[in-house]
C-alpha positions as CSV (number, residue, x, y, z in Angstrom):
1,M,1.6,-27.8,-11.1
2,S,2.9,-24.7,-12.8
3,S,6.0,-24.9,-15.0
4,L,8.1,-23.1,-12.3
5,T,8.2,-22.8,-8.5
6,L,10.0,-20.3,-6.4
7,A,11.1,-21.5,-3.0
8,L,12.2,-19.2,-0.2
9,Y,14.6,-20.7,2.3
10,Q,13.9,-19.4,5.8
11,P,13.1,-15.8,4.7
12,D,13.8,-13.2,7.4
13,I,12.6,-10.0,5.8
14,P,8.8,-9.9,5.4
15,Q,8.8,-7.1,2.8
16,N,11.1,-9.1,0.5
17,A,9.0,-12.3,0.9
18,G,5.8,-10.4,0.2
19,T,7.4,-8.9,-2.9
20,M,8.5,-12.3,-4.2
21,L,5.1,-13.8,-3.7
22,R,3.5,-10.9,-5.5
23,A,5.9,-11.5,-8.4
24,C,4.9,-15.2,-8.3
25,A,1.2,-14.3,-8.5
26,C,1.8,-11.9,-11.4
27,L,4.0,-14.4,-13.3
28,G,2.0,-17.6,-12.6
29,V,4.8,-19.2,-10.6
30,E,4.0,-21.3,-7.6
31,A,5.7,-20.5,-4.3
32,V,7.1,-22.4,-1.3
33,I,8.2,-21.0,2.0
34,I,10.7,-23.3,3.8
35,G,10.7,-22.6,7.6
36,P,11.3,-21.4,10.0
37,A,10.6,-17.9,8.6
38,G,11.6,-14.9,10.6
39,F,8.0,-13.6,10.6
40,P,4.5,-14.9,10.6
41,V,2.5,-14.8,7.3
42,T,0.1,-12.5,9.2
43,D,2.9,-9.9,9.5
44,S,1.7,-6.5,8.3
45,A,4.9,-5.7,6.3
46,F,4.6,-9.0,4.5
47,R,0.9,-8.4,3.7
48,R,1.5,-4.9,2.6
49,A,4.3,-5.9,0.2
50,G,2.3,-8.7,-1.2
51,M,-0.9,-6.7,-1.3
52,D,-4.0,-8.5,-2.5
53,Y,-1.8,-10.5,-4.9
54,L,-1.1,-13.0,-2.0
55,D,-4.7,-14.3,-2.6
56,F,-3.6,-15.3,-6.1
57,V,-0.4,-17.2,-5.5
58,T,-0.3,-21.0,-4.9
59,L,1.7,-21.3,-1.7
60,Q,3.1,-24.4,0.0
61,R,4.7,-24.1,3.4
62,H,7.2,-26.6,4.9
63,A,8.4,-26.5,8.5
64,S,12.0,-27.5,7.5
65,F,14.3,-28.1,4.6
66,D,14.0,-31.9,5.3
67,A,10.2,-31.6,5.0
68,F,10.6,-29.6,1.8
69,Q,13.0,-32.3,0.4
70,A,10.5,-35.0,1.2
71,W,7.7,-33.1,-0.6
72,R,10.0,-32.5,-3.6
73,A,11.0,-36.2,-3.8
74,A,7.3,-37.1,-3.8
75,Q,6.8,-34.8,-6.8
76,G,9.0,-36.9,-9.0
77,A,12.3,-36.5,-10.8
78,S,11.2,-33.5,-12.9
79,R,11.5,-31.2,-9.9
80,R,15.2,-30.0,-10.2
81,L,16.3,-27.7,-7.4
82,V,18.1,-24.7,-8.9
83,L,19.8,-22.5,-6.3
84,L,20.4,-18.8,-6.8
85,S,23.7,-18.1,-5.0
86,T,26.6,-15.6,-5.1
87,R,28.8,-18.7,-4.5
88,A,27.7,-20.4,-7.8
89,D,30.0,-20.6,-10.8
90,A,27.4,-20.6,-13.6
91,A,25.5,-17.5,-14.8
92,Y,21.7,-17.7,-14.6
93,T,21.5,-17.0,-18.3
94,A,23.6,-20.1,-19.1
95,C,21.2,-22.4,-17.4
96,N,18.7,-24.4,-19.5
97,Y,15.6,-24.2,-17.4
98,Q,13.1,-27.1,-17.5
99,S,9.4,-27.3,-16.7
100,G,9.1,-28.3,-13.1
101,D,12.2,-26.5,-11.9
102,I,12.2,-25.1,-8.4
103,L,14.2,-21.9,-8.0
104,L,15.6,-21.6,-4.5
105,V,16.6,-18.4,-2.9
106,G,18.4,-18.2,0.5
107,R,18.0,-16.0,3.5
108,E,18.7,-12.4,3.0
109,S,21.1,-12.4,6.0
110,A,23.0,-15.6,5.3
111,G,22.1,-17.3,2.1
112,V,21.9,-21.1,2.6
113,P,24.0,-23.4,4.6
114,D,26.5,-25.8,2.9
115,D,24.1,-28.8,3.2
116,V,21.4,-27.0,1.4
117,F,23.9,-25.7,-1.2
118,S,25.0,-29.4,-1.8
119,A,21.4,-30.6,-2.1
120,A,20.8,-28.3,-5.1
121,D,20.9,-30.0,-8.5
122,L,22.6,-26.9,-9.9
123,A,23.4,-23.4,-8.7
124,V,23.4,-20.2,-10.7
125,R,24.5,-16.6,-10.0
126,I,23.7,-13.2,-11.4
127,P,27.0,-11.6,-12.7
128,M,27.7,-8.4,-10.8
129,Q,30.4,-5.7,-10.6
130,P,33.3,-6.9,-8.5
131,Q,32.6,-4.5,-5.6
132,A,29.0,-5.7,-5.3
133,R,28.2,-8.3,-2.7
134,S,24.7,-9.2,-3.6
135,L,21.4,-8.0,-5.1
136,N,18.2,-7.7,-3.1
137,V,16.8,-11.2,-3.0
138,A,13.4,-10.1,-4.5
139,V,15.2,-8.4,-7.4
140,A,17.4,-11.5,-8.0
141,A,14.4,-13.8,-7.8
142,A,12.5,-11.7,-10.3
143,M,15.4,-11.7,-12.7
144,V,15.9,-15.4,-12.7
145,M,12.1,-16.2,-12.8
146,G,11.9,-13.9,-15.9
147,E,14.7,-15.7,-17.7
148,A,13.4,-19.1,-16.8
149,L,9.9,-18.2,-18.0
150,R,11.3,-16.7,-21.2
151,Q,13.0,-20.0,-22.0
152,L,10.1,-22.2,-21.0
153,R,7.5,-20.1,-23.0
154,R,9.8,-20.1,-26.0
155,V,9.9,-23.9,-26.1
156,G,6.4,-24.5,-24.7
């Protein structure tokens, strides 16, 4: 197990998913895709965005959020679920990340439903200008992974 995992909740844009998995490969972060996804992993746009880096990422796939939660529970108490959401109150830089954390990003088109939001151990947001609705999910994931890894490597 790496010190950090990125989970994609029902991703619907293959280019963004491929980009996030490429970032995971480069940063040494494990990845999880929680289905159903809006595309197959054989999708050419997904493969093109991930390039050959997809061969270097440790990837788990779960058919549903319930299946993911069962897997997470079997991993032990050290697997906190940290949701990235525009609905969160806490800034991502104010979070004290821990080894074993799972960073969860929602669907590009809709985020996560309320039950998934409630299942998170904590939720963080990226502060933005008032007129901005959201960042690209791959950009947001990279920013938060970078901060979490900075903290974990400082103490580890």
